[in-house]
C-alpha positions as CSV (number, residue, x, y, z in Angstrom):
1,X,-5.9,36.2,-6.4
2,X,-7.8,35.0,-9.4
3,X,-11.6,34.6,-9.9
4,X,-13.1,32.7,-12.8
5,X,-15.9,34.6,-14.4
6,X,-17.2,32.2,-17.1
7,X,-14.4,32.0,-19.6
8,X,-12.9,35.3,-18.5
9,X,-11.0,35.7,-15.3
10,X,-10.4,38.9,-13.3
11,X,-6.9,39.3,-12.0
12,X,-6.3,41.7,-9.1
13,X,-3.3,44.0,-9.7
14,X,-1.4,46.1,-7.2
15,X,0.5,48.2,-9.7
16,X,-0.7,51.1,-11.8
17,X,0.4,52.2,-15.3
18,X,3.0,54.9,-15.0
19,X,1.8,58.2,-16.2
20,X,3.6,59.1,-19.4
21,X,3.0,62.9,-19.1
22,X,5.2,65.3,-17.2
23,X,3.4,65.8,-13.9
24,X,4.7,69.4,-13.7
25,X,2.8,70.1,-16.9
26,X,-0.4,68.4,-15.9
27,X,-3.2,70.6,-14.8
28,X,-4.8,69.7,-11.4
29,X,-8.4,68.6,-11.9
30,X,-11.1,69.1,-9.4
31,X,-11.9,66.1,-7.3
32,X,-14.6,63.8,-8.7
33,X,-17.8,64.7,-6.8
34,X,-19.4,62.0,-4.7
35,X,-21.6,60.2,-7.1
36,X,-23.1,56.6,-7.2
37,X,-20.4,54.2,-8.3
38,X,-20.2,54.2,-12.1
39,X,-18.5,51.8,-14.5
40,X,-17.6,53.2,-18.0
41,X,-16.9,50.7,-20.7
42,X,-15.1,51.4,-24.0
43,X,-14.1,48.9,-26.7
44,X,-12.8,49.5,-30.2
45,X,-15.8,50.4,-32.5
46,X,-16.8,53.0,-35.0
47,X,-14.4,56.0,-34.8
48,X,-12.8,54.4,-31.8
49,X,-14.9,56.8,-29.7
50,X,-15.0,54.8,-26.5
51,X,-11.3,54.0,-26.5
52,X,-10.1,57.5,-27.3
53,X,-12.5,59.2,-24.9
54,X,-12.0,56.8,-21.9
55,X,-8.2,56.6,-22.3
56,X,-8.1,60.3,-21.9
57,X,-10.4,60.2,-18.9
58,X,-8.0,57.6,-17.3
59,X,-5.1,59.9,-18.0
60,X,-6.8,63.1,-16.8
61,X,-8.0,61.6,-13.5
62,X,-4.7,59.6,-13.0
63,X,-6.7,56.5,-12.5
64,X,-5.0,53.3,-11.2
65,X,-5.2,50.0,-13.0
66,X,-6.7,47.6,-10.4
67,X,-7.8,44.5,-12.4
68,X,-7.5,42.8,-15.8
69,X,-10.0,40.8,-17.7
70,X,-8.5,37.8,-19.4
71,X,-9.9,35.3,-21.9
72,X,-8.3,32.1,-23.4
73,X,-8.6,33.6,-26.9
74,X,-6.6,36.7,-25.7
75,X,-3.8,34.7,-24.0
76,X,-1.5,35.2,-26.9
77,X,-1.5,39.0,-26.5
78,X,0.3,41.0,-23.9
79,X,1.6,44.5,-23.7
80,X,4.7,45.8,-22.0
81,X,4.7,49.2,-20.3
82,X,7.5,50.6,-18.2
83,X,8.8,47.0,-17.8
84,X,5.4,45.7,-16.5
85,X,3.3,43.1,-18.3
86,X,-0.4,43.9,-19.0
87,X,-3.2,42.3,-20.7
88,X,-5.3,44.0,-23.4
89,X,-8.4,44.5,-21.3
90,X,-8.0,46.5,-18.1
91,X,-10.1,48.0,-15.3
92,X,-9.1,51.3,-13.8
93,X,-10.4,53.0,-10.6
94,X,-10.5,56.4,-9.0
95,X,-12.8,56.7,-6.0
96,X,-16.2,55.5,-7.1
97,X,-15.4,55.8,-10.8
98,X,-14.4,52.7,-12.7
99,X,-13.3,52.4,-16.4
100,X,-12.9,49.3,-18.6
101,X,-11.0,49.6,-21.8
102,X,-9.8,47.1,-24.4
103,X,-6.8,47.5,-26.6
104,X,-8.1,44.9,-29.0
105,X,-11.4,44.5,-30.7
106,X,-14.0,42.4,-29.0
107,X,-15.4,40.0,-31.6
108,X,-18.6,38.1,-31.8
109,X,-17.0,35.1,-30.0
110,X,-15.7,37.2,-27.1
111,X,-18.6,39.6,-26.8
112,X,-20.9,37.5,-24.6
113,X,-18.3,36.3,-22.1
114,X,-16.8,39.8,-22.0
115,X,-20.1,41.3,-21.0
116,X,-20.8,38.6,-18.4
117,X,-17.5,39.5,-16.8
118,X,-18.4,43.2,-16.7
119,X,-21.8,42.4,-15.1
120,X,-20.2,40.0,-12.5
121,X,-17.6,42.6,-11.7
122,X,-20.3,45.3,-11.3
123,X,-22.4,43.2,-9.0
124,X,-19.3,42.3,-6.9
125,X,-18.3,45.9,-6.6
126,X,-21.8,47.3,-6.1
127,X,-21.7,49.4,-9.3
128,X,-24.8,51.5,-9.5
129,X,-24.7,52.3,-13.2
130,X,-22.8,50.9,-16.2
131,X,-22.1,53.4,-19.0
132,X,-21.3,51.9,-22.4
133,X,-19.6,54.3,-24.9
134,X,-19.6,53.9,-28.6
135,X,-19.9,55.6,-32.0
136,X,-22.6,55.8,-34.6
137,X,-21.7,56.4,-38.2
138,X,-22.6,59.8,-39.7
139,X,-20.5,60.4,-42.8
140,X,-21.6,64.0,-43.2
141,X,-21.2,64.9,-39.5
142,X,-20.9,68.5,-38.5
143,X,-18.1,69.0,-36.1
144,X,-19.7,72.2,-34.8
145,X,-23.0,70.4,-34.0
146,X,-22.1,66.8,-33.1
147,X,-24.6,64.8,-31.1
148,X,-24.3,62.0,-28.5
149,X,-27.5,59.9,-28.3
150,X,-28.5,57.9,-25.3
151,X,-30.3,54.7,-24.5
152,X,-31.2,53.4,-21.0
153,X,-32.1,49.9,-19.7
154,X,-34.0,51.4,-16.7
155,X,-36.4,54.3,-17.1
156,X,-35.1,55.9,-13.9
157,X,-32.0,56.7,-15.9
158,X,-34.0,58.9,-18.3
159,X,-33.4,61.7,-15.8
160,X,-29.6,61.5,-16.4
161,X,-30.2,62.0,-20.2
162,X,-32.5,64.9,-19.6
163,X,-30.3,66.7,-17.0
164,X,-27.3,66.4,-19.3
165,X,-29.1,67.4,-22.5
166,X,-28.5,64.0,-24.2
167,X,-31.1,63.2,-26.8
168,X,-32.6,59.7,-26.8
169,X,-31.8,57.2,-29.6
170,X,-35.3,56.8,-30.8
171,X,-35.0,54.5,-33.8
172,X,-32.4,52.6,-35.8
173,X,-30.5,49.4,-35.8
174,X,-27.3,48.3,-34.0
175,X,-25.4,45.3,-35.4
176,X,-22.2,43.5,-34.7
177,X,-20.5,42.8,-31.3
178,X,-22.1,45.9,-29.8
179,X,-25.6,44.3,-30.3
180,X,-24.5,41.2,-28.4
181,X,-23.1,43.4,-25.6
182,X,-26.1,45.6,-25.4
183,X,-28.5,42.6,-25.3
184,X,-26.7,41.2,-22.3
185,X,-26.6,44.6,-20.6
186,X,-30.3,45.0,-21.3
187,X,-31.1,41.9,-19.3
188,X,-28.5,42.7,-16.6
189,X,-29.7,43.6,-13.0
190,X,-27.2,46.5,-13.2
191,X,-28.9,49.5,-15.0
192,X,-27.0,50.7,-18.1
193,X,-26.7,53.9,-20.0
194,X,-25.6,53.6,-23.6
195,X,-24.0,56.7,-25.3
196,X,-23.4,56.7,-29.1
197,X,-21.6,59.8,-30.5
198,X,-21.8,60.7,-34.2
199,X,-18.5,59.9,-35.9
200,X,-16.7,58.7,-39.0
201,X,-17.1,54.9,-39.1
202,X,-14.0,54.1,-41.1
203,X,-11.3,56.3,-39.4
204,X,-10.3,57.2,-35.9
205,X,-12.3,60.2,-35.0
206,X,-10.6,62.2,-32.1
207,X,-12.8,65.3,-32.9
208,X,-15.9,63.2,-32.2
209,X,-14.3,61.7,-29.1
210,X,-13.9,65.2,-27.7
211,X,-17.7,65.5,-27.8
212,X,-17.9,62.2,-25.9
213,X,-15.4,63.4,-23.3
214,X,-17.5,66.6,-22.7
215,X,-20.6,64.4,-22.3
216,X,-18.8,62.3,-19.7
217,X,-17.7,65.5,-18.0
218,X,-21.3,66.6,-17.6
219,X,-22.4,63.3,-16.2
220,X,-19.6,63.3,-13.7
221,X,-20.3,66.9,-12.8
222,X,-16.6,67.8,-13.1
223,X,-14.5,69.6,-15.7
224,X,-12.2,67.6,-17.9
225,X,-9.6,69.8,-19.5
226,X,-9.3,68.7,-23.2
227,X,-6.5,71.1,-24.1
228,X,-3.9,68.3,-24.1
229,X,-6.2,66.0,-26.1
230,X,-6.6,68.7,-28.8
231,X,-2.9,69.1,-29.1
232,X,-2.5,65.4,-29.8
233,X,-5.3,64.9,-32.3
234,X,-3.0,64.2,-35.3
235,X,-0.9,61.8,-33.2
236,X,-3.9,60.0,-31.9
237,X,-5.3,59.6,-35.4
238,X,-2.0,58.2,-36.7
239,X,-1.4,56.0,-33.7
240,X,-4.9,54.4,-33.9
241,X,-5.0,53.6,-37.6
242,X,-4.0,49.9,-37.1
243,X,-6.5,49.4,-34.3
244,X,-9.2,51.0,-36.5
245,X,-8.3,48.6,-39.4
246,X,-8.5,45.6,-37.1
247,X,-11.9,46.8,-35.7
248,X,-13.3,47.2,-39.2
249,X,-12.2,43.6,-39.9
250,X,-14.2,42.4,-36.9
251,X,-17.2,44.4,-38.1
252,X,-16.7,43.0,-41.6
253,X,-15.4,39.4,-40.9
254,X,-15.1,38.7,-44.6
255,X,-11.8,40.6,-44.6
256,X,-8.5,38.9,-43.7
257,X,-7.5,39.2,-40.1
258,X,-4.7,41.9,-39.8
259,X,-1.8,42.1,-37.3
260,X,-2.2,42.7,-33.6
261,X,-2.5,46.5,-32.9
262,X,-0.1,48.5,-30.7
263,X,-1.4,49.3,-27.2
264,X,-3.7,52.3,-27.0
265,X,-2.7,53.4,-23.6
266,X,-2.9,57.2,-23.6
267,X,0.5,58.9,-24.1
């Protein structure tokens, strides 16, 4: 079944990505408490914060892939996993929790249609809150005292920031595809929380992603064990280098477009 959402189309899938971790070694997580349906969104950006954090959330909660978002400009990119064909932008689900991740950067051309697809999906599935994750450059960041800053499109969501000790992003400038995405979300009927974690702009920053994961954990009111993530920090940093380079090319379009990155499905 296919539904056309502007230039993107959502494809219903009946298969899930096979977990690439030994189930016997996996720690059983608490069930996600009953909360209003939430859709977390992560795309490649500064430090790859959204991608690193949400791929681990997907892995930890053993979320199932339920839909894909496709665009004509992405039709020349597919990934193969365990013999199955997947597109670069996927939607996962576990109970009332949804996650959207992209294995390729969302550029200026794609950003508006991508966001419209997210909004349409949210309305169709009665999503109560969209949560957009990203990074904010802080070259001299202190790993012992990292901060995640929040913005909301509905003042009712200020309570979420307050209850989870998330300071508000009070002043500054956001540029690039993120600005286009946030402009569309600002005018969306679905309220949105934006979370920016301090990070290194130019390199994958798994340490900062840990702070983002902990913030997600507080919002979801359930513990997310980051032991496995910590053990793979060096691997994640190495695996994500090409995607980081491609992302910087999007943020700085004067550079030559590099090769297509390897999939960032959590392993």
